C-alpha positions in Angstrom: -39.2 7.4 -32.2 -36.2 9.9 -31.2 -35.5 12.8 -33.3 -32.4 14.8 -32.4 -30.7 17.6 -34.4 -27.3 17.1 -35.9 -24.2 18.9 -34.5 -23.5 22.3 -36.0 -20.1 23.3 -37.5 -18.1 25.7 -35.8 -16.2 28.5 -37.4 -13.2 27.2 -39.3 -14.4 23.4 -39.2 -15.3 21.4 -42.3 -18.9 21.8 -42.7 -21.0 18.9 -41.6 -23.3 17.2 -44.3 -26.1 18.4 -42.1 -24.9 21.9 -41.2 -28.1 23.6 -42.3 -30.2 21.8 -39.7 -31.4 23.8 -36.7 -29.8 23.4 -33.4 -32.0 21.8 -30.7 -32.7 23.7 -27.5 -30.6 22.6 -24.5 -33.7 21.6 -22.5 -35.2 19.5 -25.5 -31.6 17.8 -25.9 -31.5 16.8 -22.2 -34.9 15.3 -22.3 -34.2 13.2 -25.3 -30.9 12.1 -24.0 -32.6 11.0 -20.9 -35.0 9.0 -23.0 -31.9 7.1 -24.4 -30.3 6.2 -21.1 -33.1 6.2 -18.5 -33.8 2.6 -18.6 -30.2 1.5 -18.5 -29.1 -0.5 -15.3 -27.3 1.4 -12.4 -24.6 2.2 -11.9 -24.2 2.7 -15.6 -27.2 4.9 -16.0 -25.8 7.6 -13.8 -22.5 7.5 -15.4 -23.9 7.8 -19.0 -26.5 10.6 -18.1 -23.9 12.8 -16.4 -21.4 12.5 -19.4 -24.3 13.3 -21.9 -26.0 16.3 -19.9 -22.5 17.7 -19.3 -22.0 17.6 -23.0 -25.3 19.2 -23.9 -24.5 22.3 -21.8 -21.8 23.2 -24.3 -22.9 21.6 -27.5 -25.9 20.1 -29.3 -28.0 17.3 -28.4 -26.5 15.2 -31.2 -23.0 15.7 -29.8 -24.5 14.5 -26.5 -25.5 11.4 -27.8 -22.2 10.8 -29.1 -21.0 11.0 -25.6 -23.7 8.7 -24.6 -22.6 6.2 -27.1 -18.9 6.7 -26.0 -19.9 5.7 -22.5 -22.2 2.7 -23.5 -19.4 0.1 -23.5 -21.5 -2.5 -21.4 -23.6 -4.9 -23.6 -26.3 -5.4 -24.6 -26.8 -1.4 -24.1 -24.0 -0.7 -26.2 -25.7 -1.9 -29.5 -29.1 -0.3 -28.5 -27.5 3.1 -27.9 -25.7 2.9 -31.0 -28.7 2.1 -33.0 -30.6 5.1 -31.4 -27.7 7.3 -32.2 -27.7 6.1 -35.8 -31.1 7.5 -36.4 -30.0 11.1 -36.3 -26.3 11.1 -36.7 -24.7 11.3 -40.0 -22.5 8.3 -41.0 -19.3 10.3 -40.9 -20.1 12.0 -37.5 -21.0 8.5 -36.2 -18.0 6.8 -37.4 -15.8 9.8 -36.1 -17.4 9.4 -32.6 -16.9 5.7 -32.5 -13.2 5.9 -33.6 -12.5 8.4 -31.1 -13.7 6.2 -28.3 -11.0 5.6 -25.7 -11.9 3.3 -22.8 -11.0 4.2 -19.2 -10.1 1.8 -16.6 -7.2 0.6 -14.2 -4.4 -1.5 -15.3 -4.7 -5.3 -14.7 -1.7 -7.3 -13.3 0.5 -8.7 -15.9 -0.4 -6.4 -18.7 1.8 -3.8 -20.3 0.4 -0.8 -18.4 0.8 -2.5 -15.1 4.5 -3.2 -15.6 5.1 0.3 -16.6 3.3 1.8 -13.6 4.9 -0.4 -11.2 8.4 0.4 -12.5 7.5 4.2 -12.3 6.4 3.7 -8.7 9.3 1.6 -7.5 12.2 2.5 -9.7 11.5 5.4 -12.2 10.6 8.1 -9.5 13.8 7.2 -7.6 16.1 7.4 -10.4 14.4 10.3 -12.3 12.1 12.2 -10.2 11.7 15.0 -12.7 9.8 12.6 -15.2 7.0 12.5 -12.6 6.2 16.2 -11.8 3.7 16.4 -9.0 4.0 12.8 -8.0 5.9 11.4 -4.9 7.0 7.8 -3.8 3.7 7.9 -1.8 1.4 8.8 -4.8 -1.0 6.0 -5.7 -0.9 3.6 -8.7 -4.0 5.5 -10.2 -1.9 8.8 -10.0 1.0 7.2 -11.7 -1.1 5.6 -14.4 -2.9 9.0 -15.1 0.2 10.6 -15.5 1.7 7.9 -17.9 -1.5 7.8 -19.9 -1.3 11.6 -20.4 2.4 11.6 -21.2 3.4 8.3 -22.8 0.8 7.0 -25.1 2.9 4.1 -26.2 2.8 2.8 -22.5 -0.5 1.2 -23.4 -2.2 2.7 -20.2 -5.7 4.0 -20.4 -6.8 6.9 -18.2 -8.4 5.7 -14.9 -12.1 6.1 -14.7 -13.2 9.0 -12.3 -15.6 8.1 -9.6 -17.3 11.2 -8.5 -17.3 12.1 -4.9 -15.0 9.1 -4.0 -12.7 9.1 -1.1 -10.7 6.0 0.0 -10.4 6.0 3.7 -7.1 6.9 5.3 -5.5 6.0 8.6 -6.9 8.0 11.4 -10.6 7.9 10.2 -13.5 5.7 11.6 -14.0 4.2 8.2 -10.1 3.0 7.9 -10.4 1.5 11.4 -13.4 -0.4 10.5 -12.1 -1.5 7.1 -9.0 -2.8 8.9 -11.0 -4.8 11.6 -12.8 -6.6 8.9 -9.6 -7.6 6.9 -8.0 -8.8 10.2 -10.7 -10.0 12.2 -14.2 -9.8 10.8 -13.7 -11.6 7.6 -12.5 -14.6 9.4 -15.0 -14.6 12.5 -18.1 -13.8 10.3 -17.4 -14.6 6.6 -21.1 -14.7 6.1 -21.2 -11.0 6.6 -19.1 -10.3 3.7 -20.3 -12.4 0.8 -17.9 -12.4 -2.2 -15.1 -10.8 0.0 -11.8 -12.2 1.5 -8.8 -11.1 3.3 -7.3 -10.7 -0.2 -10.0 -8.2 -1.3 -8.8 -4.7 -1.9 -9.6 -2.2 0.9 -11.9 -0.3 -1.4 -14.1 -3.1 -1.8 -14.4 -3.7 2.0 -15.2 0.1 2.3 -17.9 0.0 -0.1 -19.3 -3.1 1.6 -19.4 -1.2 5.0 -20.8 1.9 3.4 -23.7 -0.2 1.9 -24.6 -1.1 5.5 -23.9 2.0 7.3 -23.0 5.2 5.6 -22.3 6.9 8.9 -19.1 4.9 9.3 -18.1 5.2 5.9 -19.8 8.2 4.3 -18.2 8.3 0.8 -17.7 5.6 -1.8 -14.2 4.3 -2.3 -12.2 5.4 -5.3 -10.6 2.8 -7.9 -9.1 -0.1 -6.4 -5.4 0.0 -6.7 -3.8 -2.9 -8.5 -0.5 -2.4 -6.7 0.2 -0.8 -3.5 4.0 -0.8 -2.3 4.3 -1.9 1.2 5.1 0.6 3.7 7.6 0.4 6.6 7.6 1.9 10.1 10.9 1.7 11.7 12.2 2.4 15.2 15.1 2.2 17.3 16.0 2.3 21.1 19.0 4.8 21.3 21.2 5.4 24.4 21.7 9.1 25.0 25.4 8.6 25.8 28.2 6.6 24.1 28.3 5.9 20.3 24.7 5.4 19.5 23.5 8.8 19.4 26.3 10.4 17.1 26.0 7.3 14.8 22.1 8.0 14.6 22.7 11.7 13.9 25.0 10.9 11.0 22.3 8.5 9.5 19.6 11.2 9.7 22.0 13.8 8.1 22.6 11.4 5.2 18.9 10.4 5.2 20.1 6.8 5.2 19.3 3.5 7.1 16.0 3.6 9.1 15.6 7.3 7.9 14.4 6.0 4.6 11.4 4.1 6.0 7.9 5.6 5.4 7.7 6.8 9.1 10.2 6.3 12.1 10.7 7.1 15.6 13.6 7.0 18.2 13.0 5.8 21.6 15.1 6.9 24.6 14.8 8.0 28.3 14.9 11.8 27.2 14.2 13.8 24.2 17.4 13.3 21.9 16.9 16.7 20.3 17.2 15.5 16.6 15.3 17.7 14.3 13.3 15.8 11.9 13.1 12.6 14.0 10.8 12.6 17.0 11.7 11.0 20.3 9.3 8.7 22.2 10.4 8.7 25.8 10.3 5.8 28.2 11.5 5.6 31.8 14.7 3.6 31.2 16.9 2.4 28.4 19.8 0.9 30.4 20.1 -2.6 31.4 22.6 -4.7 33.4 23.2 -8.4 34.0 23.0 -11.3 31.7 19.8 -13.0 30.2 19.0 -16.7 30.6 20.8 -17.2 27.2 23.9 -15.2 28.1 22.8 -11.9 26.3 21.3 -8.7 27.5 18.2 -9.2 29.4 16.4 -6.0 27.7 13.0 -7.5 27.1 11.4 -5.2 29.7 12.8 -2.1 28.0 11.7 -3.1 24.7 8.2 -4.2 26.0 7.9 -0.5 27.3 9.1 0.7 23.9 6.4 -1.2 22.2 3.6 0.1 24.5 5.0 3.7 23.7 4.6 2.7 20.0 1.2 1.5 20.6 0.1 4.6 22.4 1.4 6.8 19.5 -0.5 4.6 17.1 1.4 5.7 13.9 2.6 2.2 13.1 -1.0 1.4 12.3 -0.8 3.2 9.0 1.9 0.9 7.8 2.2 -2.7 6.7 5.5 -3.8 8.4 7.1 -2.6 11.8 10.9 -2.8 11.8 13.0 -2.5 15.0 16.6 -1.8 14.3 19.7 -1.5 16.3 21.8 1.9 15.9 24.7 -0.1 14.6 22.6 -2.1 12.0 22.9 -0.8 8.3 19.3 -1.1 7.3 18.4 -1.0 3.4 14.6 0.1 3.2 14.3 -0.1 -0.4 15.5 -3.7 -0.6 13.2 -4.7 2.2 10.2 -3.1 0.6 10.8 -5.2 -2.5 11.3 -8.4 -0.5 8.4 -8.0 1.7 6.1 -7.2 -1.3 3.5 -10.2 -1.2 4.4 -11.3 -4.7 8.1 -11.3 -4.1 8.2 -13.1 -0.6 10.5 -16.1 -0.6 9.3 -19.5 0.2 10.0 -20.6 3.9 12.6 -23.3 4.1 11.7 -24.0 7.6 7.8 -24.2 7.8 6.3 -24.6 11.2 4.5 -27.9 12.0 1.2 -26.1 12.4 -1.1 -24.0 10.2 -0.5 -20.3 11.0 -3.5 -18.3 12.3 -4.7 -16.1 9.3 -5.4 -13.2 11.6 -2.0 -13.6 13.6 0.2 -11.8 11.1 3.7 -12.6 10.1 7.1 -12.3 11.7 10.6 -12.6 10.1 13.0 -15.2 11.7 16.5 -14.2 10.2 19.2 -16.4 11.5 19.5 -20.2 10.9 23.0 -20.9 12.0 21.8 -23.8 14.1 21.1 -25.8 10.9 24.8 -26.3 10.5 24.7 -28.2 14.0 21.8 -30.5 12.8 19.1 -28.4 14.1 15.7 -27.9 12.2 12.7 -25.9 13.1 11.6 -26.1 16.8 12.1 -24.0 20.1 14.0 -21.0 19.2 15.3 -21.8 15.7 15.4 -20.3 13.3 15.6 -17.3 15.3 15.0 -13.5 14.9 18.1 -12.1 16.0 17.7 -8.5 17.5 19.9 -6.4 15.2 16.7 -6.2 12.9 13.3 -7.4 13.9 10.6 -7.4 11.3 6.9 -8.1 12.0 3.7 -7.2 10.3 1.2 -4.6 11.7 -1.1 -7.7 12.3 1.5 -9.6 14.3 2.3 -6.7 16.5 -1.5 -6.1 17.1 -2.0 -9.8 17.8 1.0 -9.6 20.2 -0.6 -6.6 22.1 -3.8 -8.5 22.3 -2.2 -11.5 23.9 0.9 -10.1 25.6 -0.5 -11.3 28.9 -0.7 -14.9 27.7 3.0 -14.9 26.5 4.1 -13.3 29.8 2.2 -16.2 31.7 3.6 -18.9 29.3 7.1 -17.5 29.9 7.4 -16.4 33.5 11.1 -15.6 33.3 10.4 -13.3 30.3 12.0 -10.3 32.2 15.4 -12.1 32.2 15.4 -12.7 28.4 16.5 -10.7 25.5 13.6 -9.0 23.7 14.2 -11.0 20.5 14.2 -14.3 22.3 10.8 -13.3 24.0 9.2 -12.0 20.9 10.1 -15.0 18.9 8.7 -17.3 21.6 5.5 -15.2 21.7 5.0 -15.2 18.0 5.4 -18.9 17.8 3.0 -19.4 20.7 0.3 -17.3 18.8 1.0 -19.1 15.6 1.9 -16.3 13.5 3.1 -17.1 9.9 6.9 -17.4 9.7 8.7 -15.7 6.7 12.3 -16.6 7.0 14.7 -13.9 5.4 18.4 -14.2 6.5 20.2 -10.9 7.0 23.8 -9.9 7.0 24.3 -10.2 10.7 28.1 -11.0 11.6 26.7 -12.8 14.7 24.8 -15.3 12.6 27.1 -15.6 9.3 28.8 -13.4 6.8 28.1 -9.8 6.9 29.3 -8.6 3.4 27.7 -5.4 2.4 28.2 -6.0 -1.2 26.1 -9.2 -1.4 23.4 -7.5 -3.1 20.4 -9.1 -1.3 20.4 -8.7 2.4 18.2 -6.1 4.0 20.4 -5.4 6.8 23.9 -5.7 8.0 25.4 -5.8 11.5 27.4 -4.7 13.4 28.8 -1.4 12.2 29.6 0.6 15.4 31.3 3.7 14.1 30.2 6.2 11.6 33.0 5.5 9.0 32.3 1.8 8.7 28.6 2.4 9.0 28.6 4.7 5.9 31.1 2.5 4.0 28.7 -0.5 4.3 25.7 1.9 3.3 27.5 3.2 0.0 28.5 -0.3 -0.9 25.2 -1.8 -0.3 23.4 1.0 -2.1 25.6 2.0 -5.2 
């Protein structure tokens, strides 16, 4: 039988019905709290004990039991612990403890809290950043949920549970690289190694699976799985150091507009462009002459060099999508983030006649003008016009792994435009296709007020570029 002393009143409080009972020593309280929770299953056992023991250090053993009851929300142990607490807690103390119970946890997709947090992450912080002190657009779902739970009770948000000692792996660590390998390769090649997991599993679940097998790779448990993570964009442009392109890019950077609203970005040229706040990756040549096999600029070799420079730097690996943009393209990153979010991606009206390879990534054809001439899917069409080229990190990694086979399949690739070469290569590798038409005047209408295009082209002078930007983002 467990005998525990009731909580004593503190000065100024209403006396407890049992306020004359002697306080129990901390050591004895700890011992008896352990007796309640020691046979609980892990991991709940450690969670209950930590909470109860922490409370004992500042209060009485009876109060610690209240905490133990508070944490015992997993049946059948909930009832057992409450029964144990009932042996020594007065009715009003017990009722007060149970009424004060507030569960912790992460919001679930579709519930009121989830909707509120997603709005705060994607719209609220952009419109009213002062509402979210200490948070940025890069803050996690969990950080936003905790803030909303603390400041807006009517939101329906519980506080996220705390996982002690947790650390979700970030880009650049050995753990992150292994998690990424599992999601893009291991889960397909060796599904039996990852029971209960799939390519749709959260990164946190993959990390914990790896840690269970080898804690040297992932030394810490992952934190809470995030119900929603905004997609991130790595944007880049090849810029000629002479002519209209450099002044145009400087104006965009000064306004923090276009590609400079992506999550990370880089400029590529044959010399450092000297733009503070935008790093330059240097390649040997950015000038091209002649005409491609399709009558455009044969710039595939230049952009292949640029892609290898991006690969060497490696920063694109931290992002979901890679976007190449021409300097005279008005890019609307916020709109693209929303459209590329998995749950918002449109259905492809031009599905390829093969099953895409799950590990080959996704690329975005954006022009279907040939449909007006009776053409459907096939060859180059629908095509990815080069004013804005969008492909997933996985698609780019798959390209790097198989670039040699694409060059072998298209021996005249050096006489192609880079958009033609990449499109043919992605199709050869059976990457998934996600058709999203953009406002490119070379393909169709380019009206900056259409409210849906993620890019508009061409706008070659600063005045027309800024006018389009203002119209598209107002």
